[in-house]
C-alpha positions as CSV (number, residue, x, y, z in Angstrom):
1,M,4.8,84.1,31.6
2,G,8.5,83.8,30.6
3,N,11.5,82.2,32.2
4,S,15.1,81.7,31.3
5,M,18.1,80.0,32.8
6,S,21.7,79.8,31.7
7,G,24.3,77.0,32.0
8,G,27.7,76.6,30.6
9,A,31.2,75.2,30.8
10,L,33.9,77.7,31.2
11,G,37.7,77.4,31.3
12,S,38.8,74.0,32.4
13,I,35.2,72.7,32.4
14,A,35.1,73.0,28.6
15,S,37.6,70.1,28.3
16,A,35.1,67.8,30.0
17,F,32.8,68.3,27.1
18,G,35.6,67.4,24.7
19,F,35.4,70.6,22.6
20,D,36.8,74.1,22.5
21,F,34.0,76.7,22.7
22,G,36.5,79.2,21.3
23,D,36.1,78.2,17.7
24,M,33.4,75.6,18.1
25,Q,35.3,73.0,16.2
26,T,35.0,69.4,17.3
27,T,35.2,65.9,15.8
28,D,31.8,65.0,17.2
29,A,28.9,64.6,14.9
30,I,26.7,66.8,17.2
31,T,28.3,70.1,18.0
32,P,27.0,72.5,20.8
33,L,25.7,74.7,18.0
34,L,23.2,72.0,17.2
35,Y,21.7,71.7,20.7
36,P,19.0,74.3,19.9
37,D,17.7,72.0,17.2
38,L,16.8,69.4,19.8
39,M,13.4,71.2,20.3
40,E,12.7,70.2,16.7
41,D,13.1,66.5,17.6
42,N,9.8,64.9,18.5
43,A,11.4,62.3,20.9
44,F,13.1,65.0,23.0
45,V,10.0,67.1,23.2
46,A,7.8,64.0,24.0
47,N,10.1,63.3,27.0
48,L,8.5,66.3,28.6
49,F,5.0,64.9,28.5
50,N,5.1,63.1,31.8
51,I,6.7,65.9,33.9
52,K,4.6,66.5,37.0
53,V,3.4,70.1,37.2
54,E,1.5,72.2,39.7
55,N,0.1,75.6,39.0
56,K,0.4,78.7,41.1
57,D,-3.0,78.3,42.7
58,K,-2.2,74.7,43.5
59,D,-5.6,73.5,42.1
60,I,-4.0,71.8,39.1
61,K,-1.6,68.8,39.8
62,T,-1.1,66.8,36.7
63,T,1.3,65.9,33.9
64,Y,2.5,68.5,31.5
65,Y,0.8,66.7,28.6
66,D,-2.6,66.8,30.4
67,Y,-2.0,70.4,31.3
68,M,-1.4,71.3,27.7
69,C,-4.4,69.4,26.6
70,N,-7.0,70.4,29.2
71,H,-5.9,73.3,31.2
72,Q,-4.8,76.0,28.7
73,E,-6.6,79.3,28.7
74,R,-7.7,80.1,25.1
75,P,-9.4,83.0,23.4
76,W,-13.2,82.5,23.0
77,W,-12.9,82.1,19.3
78,R,-10.3,79.3,19.6
79,A,-12.4,77.6,22.2
80,F,-15.5,77.9,19.9
81,F,-13.7,76.5,16.8
82,G,-12.1,73.8,19.0
83,M,-15.5,72.7,20.1
84,I,-16.8,72.6,16.5
85,K,-13.7,70.6,15.5
86,S,-14.3,68.0,18.2
87,L,-17.7,67.3,16.9
88,F,-16.2,66.1,13.6
89,K,-13.4,64.2,15.2
90,S,-13.0,60.7,13.6
91,N,-13.1,57.5,15.7
92,E,-9.5,56.9,14.6
93,D,-8.4,59.9,16.7
94,N,-9.9,58.3,19.8
95,E,-8.2,55.0,19.4
96,K,-5.3,54.4,21.7
97,K,-2.2,53.3,19.9
98,E,1.3,52.5,21.0
99,F,3.0,55.9,21.3
100,D,5.6,56.6,18.7
101,P,7.2,60.1,18.8
102,Y,7.9,59.9,15.0
103,A,4.4,58.8,14.1
104,L,2.2,61.2,16.2
105,S,-1.5,61.6,16.1
106,K,-2.9,64.9,15.0
107,K,-3.6,65.9,18.6
108,D,-0.1,64.9,19.8
109,D,1.5,66.7,16.9
110,E,-0.2,69.9,17.9
111,I,0.9,69.5,21.5
112,V,4.5,68.9,20.4
113,K,4.5,72.0,18.2
114,K,3.1,74.1,21.1
115,I,5.8,72.9,23.4
116,S,8.5,73.5,20.8
117,K,7.2,77.0,20.4
118,N,7.3,77.7,24.1
119,I,10.9,76.4,24.7
120,K,14.0,77.9,23.0
121,F,17.7,77.1,23.4
122,S,20.4,79.6,22.5
123,I,24.2,79.3,22.8
124,D,26.8,82.0,23.1
125,K,29.5,81.2,20.6
126,K,32.2,83.0,22.6
127,T,31.5,81.8,26.1
128,G,29.7,78.5,25.3
129,V,26.9,79.4,27.7
130,I,23.6,77.6,26.9
131,T,20.5,79.6,27.7
132,I,17.1,78.0,28.0
133,N,14.0,80.3,27.5
134,V,10.6,79.0,28.5
135,E,7.2,80.6,28.2
136,D,4.0,79.3,29.8
137,Q,0.6,80.6,31.0
138,D,1.4,79.8,34.7
139,P,4.6,81.1,36.4
140,C,5.1,78.0,38.6
141,I,4.7,75.6,35.7
142,C,7.1,77.8,33.7
143,K,9.8,77.4,36.3
144,T,9.2,73.6,36.6
145,L,9.4,73.2,32.9
146,A,12.7,75.2,32.7
147,D,14.3,73.0,35.4
148,S,13.0,69.8,33.7
149,V,14.3,70.9,30.3
150,M,17.7,71.7,31.8
151,E,17.8,68.2,33.3
152,K,16.8,66.5,30.0
153,L,19.4,68.5,28.1
154,Q,22.1,67.5,30.6
155,V,21.1,63.8,30.3
156,F,21.2,64.0,26.5
157,I,24.6,65.6,26.4
158,T,26.0,63.2,29.0
159,E,24.7,60.1,27.1
160,Y,25.9,61.4,23.8
161,R,29.4,62.3,25.1
162,T,29.9,59.0,27.0
163,N,28.2,56.7,24.5
164,K,31.5,55.4,23.0
165,A,33.2,55.1,26.4
166,R,30.2,53.2,27.9
167,T,30.1,50.8,24.9
168,D,33.8,50.1,25.3
169,Y,33.3,49.6,29.1
170,E,30.5,47.0,28.5
171,Y,32.7,45.3,25.9
172,Y,35.7,44.9,28.2
173,K,33.4,44.0,31.1
174,Q,32.1,41.0,29.1
175,L,35.6,40.0,28.0
176,A,37.0,40.2,31.6
177,S,34.0,38.2,32.9
178,N,34.6,35.4,30.3
179,A,38.4,35.4,31.0
180,Q,37.8,35.1,34.7
181,K,35.5,32.1,34.2
182,E,38.1,30.4,31.9
183,Y,40.8,31.0,34.5
184,E,38.7,29.7,37.4
185,K,37.8,26.6,35.3
186,V,41.4,25.8,34.5
187,R,42.6,26.6,38.1
188,Q,40.0,24.2,39.6
189,K,41.0,21.5,37.1
190,Y,44.7,22.0,37.9
191,A,44.1,21.8,41.6
192,S,42.0,18.7,41.2
193,I,44.6,16.8,39.1
194,S,47.5,18.0,41.4
195,D,45.8,16.6,44.5
196,A,44.9,13.4,42.8
197,N,48.5,12.8,41.6
198,S,50.5,14.2,44.4
199,K,52.3,10.9,45.1
200,V,52.6,9.8,41.4
201,A,56.1,10.1,40.0
202,L,55.3,9.4,36.4
203,R,56.9,11.8,34.0
204,S,53.8,11.9,31.8
205,I,51.7,13.0,34.7
206,E,54.3,15.7,35.6
207,L,54.3,17.0,32.1
208,K,50.5,17.1,32.0
209,I,50.4,19.0,35.3
210,E,53.1,21.4,34.0
211,D,51.1,22.0,30.8
212,M,48.0,22.8,32.9
213,E,50.0,25.1,35.1
214,N,51.3,27.0,32.0
215,D,47.7,27.2,30.6
216,M,46.5,28.4,33.9
217,Q,49.2,31.1,34.0
218,L,48.2,32.2,30.4
219,K,44.5,32.4,31.4
220,F,45.5,34.4,34.5
221,N,47.6,36.8,32.4
222,T,44.7,37.3,29.9
223,Y,42.3,37.9,32.8
224,S,44.7,40.4,34.5
225,T,45.2,42.3,31.2
226,L,41.5,42.5,30.4
227,N,40.7,43.6,34.0
228,T,43.3,46.4,33.6
229,Q,41.7,47.5,30.4
230,L,38.3,47.3,32.1
231,Q,39.4,49.7,34.8
232,A,40.8,52.0,32.2
233,A,37.5,52.0,30.2
234,K,35.6,52.7,33.5
235,A,37.9,55.7,34.1
236,K,37.3,56.8,30.5
237,V,33.5,56.9,31.1
238,Q,34.1,59.2,34.1
239,E,36.6,61.3,32.1
240,R,34.1,61.8,29.2
241,T,31.2,62.7,31.6
242,P,30.7,66.4,31.3
243,V,30.5,68.7,34.2
244,F,27.7,71.3,34.2
245,T,27.7,74.6,36.0
246,I,24.5,76.6,36.5
247,L,25.2,80.3,36.0
248,K,21.6,81.4,36.5
249,G,18.9,79.2,37.9
250,A,15.3,79.3,36.9
251,A,13.1,81.7,38.9
252,T,9.4,82.0,39.0
253,P,8.4,84.9,36.7
254,I,6.7,87.9,38.3
255,K,5.6,89.8,35.3
256,P,4.0,88.2,32.2
257,A,6.2,88.1,29.1
258,G,3.1,88.8,26.9
259,P,0.8,89.9,25.6
260,K,2.0,93.4,26.1
261,R,-0.8,95.4,27.7
262,S,0.5,98.7,26.3
263,L,0.5,97.4,22.7
264,F,-3.0,96.1,23.2
265,V,-4.2,99.5,24.4
266,I,-2.5,101.3,21.6
267,G,-4.0,98.8,19.1
268,M,-7.5,99.3,20.4
269,M,-7.0,103.1,20.3
270,I,-6.0,102.9,16.7
271,I,-9.0,100.7,15.8
272,A,-11.3,103.1,17.6
273,S,-9.8,106.1,15.9
274,I,-10.2,104.5,12.5
275,G,-13.8,103.6,13.3
276,L,-14.6,107.1,14.5
277,T,-12.9,108.6,11.4
278,I,-15.0,106.5,9.1
279,Y,-18.1,107.4,11.0
280,L,-17.4,111.1,10.8
281,L,-16.7,110.9,7.1
282,F,-19.7,108.9,6.2
283,R,-22.2,110.0,8.9
284,K,-24.4,111.9,6.4
285,E,-24.6,108.9,4.1
286,I,-25.4,106.7,7.1
287,A,-28.1,109.2,8.3
288,S,-29.7,109.3,4.8
289,V,-29.9,105.5,4.6
290,K,-31.8,105.5,7.9
């Protein structure tokens, strides 16, 4: 079964991504043209393992990883060799280790390669439309997978595009919090000394209170400035957050994408013709052997 869906940022939406799809030039390390390469990243593919899937007949409800491992229809010869292979599986393959997408077991590596083969990204250089093509044995799981991949891609793009802005926001948030604590500390101390010496007319006390008042004002100015920068950083995160538009949603496939039945029939006819031709050419030799 095959499925495809398209998403893109057109016109003013392109500015939310921070790049111009027209010439695909951007100061970012990862350009939109590199998004299709995400399916070659083990960590991105491994994020699809825990997706909940349900087949068309509703008799399979499991994770996508379990579905790929235990619910795939295979040709008899692959099933046979797979059974033989399992007899010689080492104990190391059965040991449970902490999952590391960049240090996969042989079994997980095969699953990752299968998923990568079934999912393809493509991007139109002129319009910037990103198309996600998904193939699977079950049409409902195919649709679920297409929707999930779209969501994962949106999360990746959003996190990448807002990474610097979010880091700046957390930085100013910490500075503003510290400045507020310093201001509150000085303000309480100033209030306490002012109340305790309200009837004292000593010049030294007045100067001390005046110095604390100036220090309190400086602390307040610092806090006010950092709070302004914090709000600006927060607005920057929102500004850098891309806006996605779905041009064509994922639909449950009706017809299988492959294998092509007509090609299979033609192939079998060719094989039968070759076999019949060989028999007609050598039938006398075959009869004499008997």
